[in-house]
VOGU-3710 file (C-alpha; in Angstrom, 3 decimals, decimal comma):
1> mhttrhwill> 18,878/-0,626/6,957  14,797/0,499/6,968  13,754/2,769/4,760  10,214/3,560/4,819  8,782/6,499/3,032  5,323/5,280/2,159  4,267/1,632/3,597  1,485/0,476/1,003  3,444/1,194/-2,311  6,309/-0,973/-0,325
11> tftltliaca> 3,852/-3,807/0,754  2,039/-4,136/-2,240  5,070/-4,706/-4,219  6,470/-6,661/-2,194  3,682/-8,966/-1,935  3,118/-9,198/-5,687  6,316/-9,920/-6,627  6,333/-13,106/-3,454  2,512/-14,295/-4,563  4,122/-14,372/-8,536
21> vdtggsalsg> 7,230/-16,564/-7,181  5,759/-19,095/-4,758  4,060/-21,590/-6,115  5,610/-24,795/-3,811  4,041/-25,281/-0,501  0,538/-25,437/0,429  -2,284/-23,146/1,211  -2,199/-20,901/4,518  -4,657/-20,987/6,993  -6,669/-17,518/6,037
31> ppdgaldgge> -6,727/-14,637/8,864  -6,298/-14,780/12,906  -9,620/-14,758/14,078  -11,304/-11,156/14,594  -9,243/-10,367/11,531  -10,289/-8,113/8,293  -10,546/-10,461/5,640  -9,781/-9,216/2,084  -10,820/-12,425/0,270  -14,216/-12,536/-2,034
41> daeatrpdsg> -16,751/-13,716/0,687  -15,635/-10,222/2,764  -18,704/-9,176/4,148  -18,942/-5,661/2,709  -18,901/-2,934/5,301  -18,401/-0,238/3,128  -21,750/1,166/1,198  -18,841/1,447/-1,659  -17,455/-1,965/-1,233  -19,239/-3,590/-3,064
51> psgsgdaave> -20,221/-7,159/-3,594  -18,389/-10,436/-4,162  -18,416/-11,713/-7,943  -17,293/-9,798/-11,118  -15,779/-6,848/-11,596  -18,617/-4,903/-12,815  -20,352/-4,355/-9,475  -22,182/-1,591/-9,637  -22,910/0,698/-7,072  -24,069/4,141/-6,237
61> adarlpdapp> -22,080/6,815/-6,734  -20,203/8,306/-3,942  -21,107/11,690/-3,617  -18,541/12,398/-0,777  -15,811/11,417/-3,860  -13,122/15,027/-2,923  -12,037/16,782/-6,308  -9,305/18,577/-4,135  -7,900/17,660/-0,092  -10,211/19,703/2,791
71> fsladpqpgt> -6,904/22,574/3,317  -3,790/22,848/2,360  -0,500/21,091/4,549  2,027/23,883/5,546  5,325/23,734/3,754  7,922/21,220/5,526  9,358/22,869/8,467  13,691/22,595/8,589  14,962/21,497/12,002  15,541/17,650/12,915
81> peqydldapa> 12,989/13,873/13,241  14,251/14,830/16,842  11,619/18,094/17,153  8,803/16,625/16,201  6,193/16,370/18,196  6,118/12,578/19,866  3,461/13,279/21,772  1,001/13,737/18,973  -1,721/11,223/19,644  -1,112/8,226/17,932
91> shidqlvfal> -1,805/4,886/15,694  -0,040/1,220/15,028  -1,676/-0,114/12,510  -1,475/-3,775/13,321  -4,102/-5,111/10,499  -4,073/-4,780/6,831  -5,447/-6,485/4,025  -5,824/-6,327/0,369  -9,168/-6,968/-0,925  -8,454/-9,432/-2,905
101> sasqgrdlng> -12,067/-9,205/-5,784  -11,952/-6,887/-9,226  -15,275/-6,126/-6,903  -14,533/-5,062/-3,479  -13,879/-1,682/-2,965  -13,995/2,080/-3,719  -15,539/3,880/-6,592  -12,618/5,827/-6,752  -13,889/8,090/-10,186  -18,037/8,620/-9,805
111> dgridnaagg> -18,652/6,096/-12,617  -20,608/3,861/-10,104  -18,588/1,111/-10,502  -15,533/-0,088/-8,074  -12,272/-0,062/-8,627  -9,875/-2,358/-7,589  -8,206/-3,392/-10,463  -5,640/-5,080/-8,019  -7,721/-6,413/-6,097  -8,433/-8,603/-9,557
121> llgtindlae> -5,152/-9,167/-10,469  -3,289/-9,706/-6,910  -6,797/-12,949/-6,270  -5,954/-14,670/-9,681  -2,074/-15,049/-8,775  -3,124/-15,873/-5,476  -5,196/-18,715/-6,187  -3,181/-19,871/-8,745  -0,044/-20,149/-6,476  -1,953/-22,127/-3,706
131> adlnqrlseq> -0,531/-19,184/-1,152  -2,627/-16,954/1,222  -0,914/-13,319/-0,089  -3,145/-11,785/3,435  -1,862/-14,434/5,562  1,777/-13,156/4,380  1,241/-9,910/5,221  -0,468/-10,417/8,245  2,125/-12,347/9,565  4,233/-9,675/8,311
141> vangsvslgl> 2,321/-6,671/10,404  2,638/-9,120/13,868  6,270/-9,890/13,881  7,592/-6,398/13,240  8,648/-6,450/9,572  5,407/-4,642/8,644  5,043/-1,460/11,571  3,390/0,994/10,331  1,759/4,392/12,270  0,074/7,474/12,176
151> twiprgasle> 0,164/10,528/14,147  -3,175/13,054/14,542  -3,117/16,605/14,437  -6,227/18,063/14,853  -6,286/21,393/13,065  -9,946/22,171/15,159  -10,660/22,129/18,663  -11,057/18,129/18,425  -10,053/15,379/17,005  -13,472/13,610/16,082
161> hgdvelhflh> -14,509/17,060/14,653  -13,667/19,160/12,267  -10,239/19,297/9,254  -7,587/16,814/10,927  -3,617/16,553/9,353  -2,665/12,573/9,049  1,294/11,662/9,146  2,586/7,878/8,760  5,268/6,745/10,644  7,949/3,569/10,417
171> lrftddparf> 7,549/2,401/13,331  9,897/0,097/15,394  8,763/-2,407/18,246  9,803/-1,983/21,865  9,227/-4,245/24,600  6,320/-2,557/26,151  4,167/-3,815/22,919  1,594/0,065/23,294  5,135/1,733/22,921  6,584/1,875/19,338
181> dvyadsfldg> 10,583/4,461/18,416  9,991/6,427/15,524  12,915/5,270/11,987  14,199/8,732/11,450  13,805/7,914/7,528  10,448/8,710/7,807  11,003/11,999/7,466  12,353/14,731/5,054  16,481/15,198/4,754  16,380/18,153/6,966
191> trtpavrfag> 12,981/18,176/7,954  11,136/18,252/10,877  8,622/16,933/8,853  7,009/13,714/8,069  7,253/12,754/4,226  3,997/11,068/3,769  0,819/13,831/5,054  -3,089/13,512/4,651  -5,457/16,702/5,042  -8,163/15,276/6,766
201> hteggeldag> -11,998/16,089/7,719  -13,740/14,164/10,625  -17,820/14,151/11,940  -18,741/12,384/14,497  -15,051/10,393/14,721  -15,443/9,786/10,836  -12,292/10,373/8,741  -12,423/10,969/4,922  -8,472/12,279/4,282  -6,796/12,370/0,225
211> pstldvvlpl> -7,028/12,879/-2,418  -3,211/12,361/-2,564  -0,360/11,976/-5,238  2,596/10,693/-2,674  5,603/10,492/-4,436  9,479/8,358/-3,682  12,228/6,578/-3,929  12,841/3,852/-2,002  15,745/1,225/-2,073  14,142/-2,462/-2,392
221> fgasvelrle> 15,462/-5,887/-3,553  19,547/-3,413/-3,430  18,672/-0,337/-6,345  16,384/2,890/-5,865  12,622/2,141/-7,014  10,673/5,322/-7,661  7,103/4,213/-6,111  3,723/6,435/-7,027  0,525/5,799/-5,275  -2,020/8,832/-6,901
231> rtlirgllvq> -5,834/10,192/-5,886  -5,015/7,979/-2,966  -7,736/8,117/-0,282  -8,056/7,275/3,269  -11,404/6,319/5,360  -12,052/5,308/9,035  -13,013/5,533/12,164  -11,282/7,087/15,065  -12,118/6,529/19,097  -9,216/8,543/21,195
241> rdggvavtdg> -8,590/5,902/23,627  -5,903/5,111/26,209  -3,068/8,115/25,135  -4,085/7,421/21,071  -5,981/6,437/18,724  -7,471/3,948/17,945  -9,035/3,326/14,074  -11,879/0,997/13,149  -13,660/-0,022/9,860  -10,760/2,149/8,286
251> dlagylglas> -9,717/1,218/3,667  -7,036/3,621/1,776  -7,846/3,554/-1,919  -5,838/4,973/-4,974  -3,997/4,048/-7,788  -0,621/2,492/-8,476  1,400/3,403/-11,614  2,252/-0,113/-14,009  5,817/2,128/-14,706  6,602/1,203/-9,935
261> vigalnaytg> 5,216/-2,818/-10,302  7,895/-3,349/-13,700  10,269/-1,032/-11,936  10,235/-3,129/-9,005  10,353/-6,144/-10,010  13,759/-4,924/-12,713  15,057/-3,666/-9,421  14,343/-8,052/-8,341  15,847/-9,281/-11,522  18,682/-7,396/-11,957
271> psgqcaclgl> 22,197/-7,698/-11,765  22,326/-5,922/-8,207  19,444/-7,314/-6,238  18,169/-10,883/-4,868  18,214/-12,532/-8,295  21,424/-11,380/-9,819  21,749/-14,825/-10,554  19,794/-14,699/-13,554  22,463/-12,405/-15,538  19,878/-10,388/-16,513
281> pqglidpvgg> 21,884/-6,647/-16,782  18,921/-4,772/-16,809  16,194/-7,138/-15,836  13,437/-9,161/-16,338  10,918/-6,415/-18,174  12,061/-4,727/-21,187  9,809/-1,362/-21,459  11,620/0,213/-24,788  7,950/-0,332/-26,413  5,927/1,243/-23,440
291> lgqlrcrppg> 3,322/0,031/-21,425  1,889/-1,979/-24,298  4,395/-3,498/-25,272  6,463/-5,004/-22,523  8,248/-7,564/-22,858  10,304/-10,795/-20,770  14,380/-10,636/-21,604  15,608/-14,446/-21,351  17,782/-15,053/-18,744  21,100/-14,832/-19,580
301> aecgegacqt> 21,800/-17,449/-16,764  19,827/-20,473/-14,912  18,913/-19,894/-11,644  18,101/-23,911/-10,394  14,558/-24,342/-9,147  13,898/-21,215/-6,838  11,800/-18,324/-6,484  14,472/-16,749/-8,913  13,722/-19,279/-12,108  9,974/-19,452/-11,343
311> lanlcstvlp> 9,156/-15,788/-11,897  11,434/-16,309/-14,581  9,812/-18,934/-16,427  6,220/-17,423/-15,474  6,494/-13,934/-17,115  5,214/-14,303/-20,656  2,127/-15,473/-19,244  1,684/-13,275/-15,757  2,517/-9,696/-17,389  0,354/-9,825/-19,940
321> gvtaqadadl> -2,343/-10,251/-17,795  -0,677/-7,078/-15,304  -0,722/-4,957/-18,257  -4,066/-5,712/-19,019  -5,212/-5,042/-15,561  -4,646/-1,688/-15,517  -7,955/0,559/-15,591  -7,211/4,211/-15,356  -5,395/6,935/-17,691  -4,130/9,559/-15,461
331> dgdgtresls> -2,470/11,394/-18,055  -4,595/11,768/-20,395  -2,653/9,903/-23,289  -4,658/7,033/-24,112  -3,129/4,542/-22,832  -4,158/3,070/-19,365  -0,769/3,228/-17,387  -2,365/2,984/-13,426  -3,922/-0,262/-11,191  -6,909/1,248/-8,458
341> vylrfqaapa> -5,605/-0,136/-5,718  -7,896/-1,035/-2,694  -7,023/-2,159/0,922  -8,359/-2,053/4,726  -7,071/-1,634/7,744  -7,135/-1,198/11,712  -5,449/0,579/14,109  -4,655/0,332/17,922  -3,991/3,501/20,422  -0,126/3,632/20,903
351> rlggivr> 2,694/6,111/22,194  5,696/7,213/20,899  9,368/6,917/22,204  11,883/8,399/20,527  13,742/8,851/17,292  15,936/5,336/15,808  18,025/5,426/12,901
//
């Protein structure tokens, strides 16, 4: 069953695990021609994208950094997904990349420095594993494994000028490359309201949306995993054409809680996950001592030479790096428990077909 309530979190967690365990094979080529580039040599297209180099890149503080969404979203509307307006202007995200350097991203806290701790971590793992994370993600987007869309609901007279509501949807490919069906699990249960919504504002087609906190429970790796991306911000340049909306120079930034990553890893390595062969009743990571004292549990069995055994073997090496990269204390308890995250995306105009379950 396809289930996606928040696509960025799902993609981040899956890719983090994949890169951590993929130590074999040769490196793949980079993204296709014309694709976004998330590597260290990527050209900064935003004033706060930062230069390549150390994670201490200083930038001009973002004066537009919002403390609250531009308007309040309406309460969810009772009904069914079939009652959703599928004629709304729509987009299909056809390019999505991680910035794989801590010096590329967005200033999320207004201190004049780039925030993308996850990028530094993923970049290091990507290099050590000799695996091209963004190429893998590009292939998943191209084959529909990651098929994500947006609908745009103007609050004023024009999409290019004024308040706009963004809805994220989980799409299914059809025979028409510009037409997509929408999975019913994109909506809150018992409503016609998408589970993932943002309040935004556009000026001359330039979008700023968020911040927003996104909580969701996903069935990943055979277990339910709670994921949270907090203080999420979205930007992009919008153009209405071909019956939909094209998005260029898009980016998404926010904070991913370490608890979400640990929960996903434990689901993956637990008795109901893909690495049940490790014989770990509670998964690989022992969080009893708190985020500052995480430990790797010793496997109860051998899994041969596959990815599961590799993950278990590398746990004590990778885990300290994951926790050390945490750069945000969002709850004010004195412990950094979240990783800043930065992705770039582009989207093509799309038309929506029907609701599928």
